[in-house]
Structure formats: structure tokens, C-alpha cells
matplotlib code that plots the C-alpha trace (Angstrom):
import matplotlib.pyplot as plt

x = [-18.6, -19.6, -18.4, -14.9, -14.8, -16.1, -13.1, -10.7, -12.7, -12.5, -8.7, -8.3, -10.5, -8.4, -5.2, -6.5, -7.6, -4.2, -2.4, -4.3, -3.5, 0.2, 0.3, -1.5, 1.3, 4.0, 2.2, 2.5, 6.3, 6.1, 6.0, 9.6, 9.3, 6.0, 7.5, 10.6, 8.5, 6.3, 9.4, 10.7, 7.3, 7.3, 10.8, 9.8, 6.7, 8.9, 10.6, 7.3, 5.8, 7.1, 5.9, 2.5, 2.2, 2.7, 0.1, -2.5, -1.7, -2.0, -5.3, -6.7, -5.7, -7.1, -10.3, -10.7, -10.5, -13.0, -16.4, -19.2, -22.1]
y = [3.1, 2.5, 5.9, 5.2, 1.5, 1.6, 3.4, 1.0, -1.9, -0.5, 0.0, -3.6, -4.8, -3.0, -4.3, -7.9, -7.7, -6.3, -8.9, -11.7, -10.3, -10.0, -13.6, -14.8, -13.1, -14.8, -18.1, -17.9, -18.0, -21.6, -23.6, -23.0, -19.2, -19.2, -21.3, -19.1, -16.0, -17.3, -18.2, -14.6, -13.2, -15.3, -14.1, -10.5, -10.7, -11.4, -8.1, -6.1, -7.9, -5.5, -2.4, -4.0, -4.6, -0.9, -0.1, -2.3, -0.8, 2.7, 1.9, 0.6, 3.8, 6.0, 4.0, 4.6, 8.4, 8.6, 9.6, 8.9, 11.3]
z = [8.9, 5.3, 4.2, 5.4, 4.8, 1.2, -0.1, 1.7, 0.3, -3.2, -2.9, -1.8, -4.7, -7.3, -5.7, -5.7, -9.4, -10.3, -8.3, -10.0, -13.4, -12.4, -11.2, -14.4, -16.4, -14.4, -14.8, -18.5, -18.2, -16.9, -13.6, -12.6, -13.1, -11.1, -8.3, -8.1, -8.0, -5.2, -3.2, -3.7, -2.7, 0.6, 1.5, 0.7, 2.9, 5.9, 5.3, 5.2, 8.3, 11.0, 9.0, 8.4, 12.2, 12.8, 10.2, 11.8, 15.2, 13.9, 12.1, 15.4, 17.2, 14.5, 14.5, 18.2, 17.6, 14.7, 15.8, 13.5, 13.7]

ax = plt.figure().add_subplot(projection="3d")
ax.plot(x, y, z, "-o")
ax.set_aspect("equal")
plt.show()
């Protein structure tokens, strides 16, 4: 579990750090720019939601097939 999960956790950690740096850069442009960016991100997230649902379902099916020795 740790062998497989540690790489996924590392990937998510790098993504979160990069995302925070990106938002910090946008925040330097002002409140209006940050608010407009956040609105755009929320709208974009609705577009990705169906694909993310398939990803979660596929991960669950793969997880059922993995046998840890």
C-alpha cells in the first residue's frame, strides 16, 4: 500500500505546492484579478467533473485487482 501510495502522495504534494505558487502569483495582480481567476477556475472545474468521476471509478477497479504480496 505504501509502495504504490507514496508516489501518488508525492505527485499530489508537488501539485499542491505548484498550485499555491501559481495562486500567489495571481494574487499579486490584485483583488479583482484574483476574484475573476477564481470564478474562471470554478466554471472550469464543472467541465472536468465527469472525467474526474471516471478516473475515480477506474482507480477503484484497479485497486480491487492489485494484489499486494
